[in-house]
C-alpha positions as CSV (number, residue, x, y, z in Angstrom):
1,M,127.0,213.0,54.0
2,S,128.6,213.0,57.4
3,L,127.2,211.3,60.5
4,P,125.7,213.3,63.4
5,L,128.3,214.6,65.8
6,E,127.2,212.3,68.6
7,I,127.8,209.2,66.4
8,Q,131.1,210.6,65.2
9,S,132.1,211.0,68.8
10,Q,131.1,207.4,69.6
11,K,133.1,206.2,66.5
12,R,136.1,208.2,67.6
13,L,136.0,206.4,71.0
14,E,135.8,203.1,69.1
15,L,138.8,204.1,67.0
16,V,140.9,204.9,70.1
17,R,139.7,201.6,71.7
18,V,140.8,199.6,68.7
19,A,144.2,201.3,68.6
20,H,144.7,200.6,72.3
21,E,143.7,196.9,71.9
22,M,146.2,196.6,69.1
23,L,148.9,198.2,71.2
24,E,148.1,195.9,74.1
25,G,148.2,192.8,71.9
26,K,144.5,192.1,72.4
27,M,143.5,192.4,68.7
28,H,145.2,190.9,65.7
29,L,147.0,193.7,63.9
30,I,145.5,193.1,60.5
31,E,142.0,193.0,61.9
32,G,142.7,196.2,63.7
33,V,144.1,197.9,60.6
34,R,140.9,197.0,58.8
35,K,138.7,198.3,61.6
36,I,140.5,201.6,61.8
37,C,140.4,202.0,58.0
38,G,136.6,201.5,58.2
39,L,136.2,203.8,61.2
40,R,138.2,206.7,59.7
41,H,135.3,207.5,57.4
42,Q,132.8,207.5,60.2
43,I,134.5,210.1,62.4
44,G,134.5,212.9,59.9
45,D,138.3,213.0,59.3
46,P,139.0,210.3,56.7
47,D,142.0,212.0,55.1
48,N,144.0,212.7,58.3
49,P,147.7,211.8,57.6
50,V,147.8,209.7,60.7
51,Y,146.0,207.0,58.8
52,M,148.4,206.8,55.8
53,P,150.6,203.9,57.1
54,L,147.5,201.9,58.0
55,R,145.8,202.6,54.7
56,A,148.9,201.3,52.8
57,I,149.0,198.2,55.0
58,D,145.3,197.6,54.5
59,S,145.8,197.8,50.7
60,E,148.7,195.4,50.8
61,T,146.9,192.8,52.9
62,D,143.3,193.0,51.6
63,H,143.7,189.6,50.0
64,M,144.4,187.9,53.4
65,P,141.3,186.5,54.9
66,I,140.5,187.1,58.6
67,G,137.6,186.3,60.8
68,K,134.5,185.0,59.1
69,M,136.2,185.4,55.7
70,R,138.3,182.3,56.6
71,E,135.2,180.0,57.0
72,G,134.9,179.0,53.3
73,C,138.6,178.8,52.5
74,D,140.6,175.7,51.7
75,A,142.9,174.6,54.6
76,E,146.0,174.5,52.4
77,Y,145.2,178.1,51.2
78,L,144.8,179.3,54.7
79,Q,148.1,177.7,55.7
80,R,149.9,179.5,52.9
81,V,148.2,182.8,53.6
82,D,148.9,182.5,57.4
83,I,152.6,182.2,56.7
84,E,152.5,185.2,54.4
85,M,150.4,187.2,56.9
86,N,152.6,186.4,59.8
87,S,155.7,187.4,57.8
88,Y,154.1,190.6,56.8
89,V,152.9,191.5,60.3
90,N,156.4,190.8,61.7
91,Q,157.9,193.2,59.1
92,A,155.2,195.9,59.5
93,K,154.6,195.5,63.3
94,E,156.5,198.6,64.4
95,D,154.9,200.8,61.7
96,I,151.5,199.6,62.7
97,L,152.0,200.2,66.4
98,S,153.6,203.6,65.7
99,A,150.5,204.5,63.7
100,C,148.3,203.3,66.6
101,R,150.2,205.5,69.1
102,E,149.7,208.4,66.8
103,I,146.0,207.7,66.5
104,V,145.7,207.6,70.3
105,L,147.6,210.9,70.6
106,C,145.5,212.5,67.9
107,F,142.0,211.4,68.9
108,E,142.0,210.5,72.6
């Protein structure tokens, strides 16, 4: 069941805002990827090809805790995961930002 058009429109604006924040360096890229992947279902266009790179990145990083997920984690574990996450983001950064630019073009 899809959301009412007014809510879909609000979620579309949120999607574009998240993409802009990622492009401007105001949001951690993995956090933004996860937000966009969640929002894509709420705007009534979850299978748009523009999301494919971010869906892959979300899948590859879903074991990396961010935000509140980090609260109960061991400090040594977080240190290891942060190294892995930073390395991954450095390698995937251009793909992520390119997808964000495409999202802005497609939905703004």
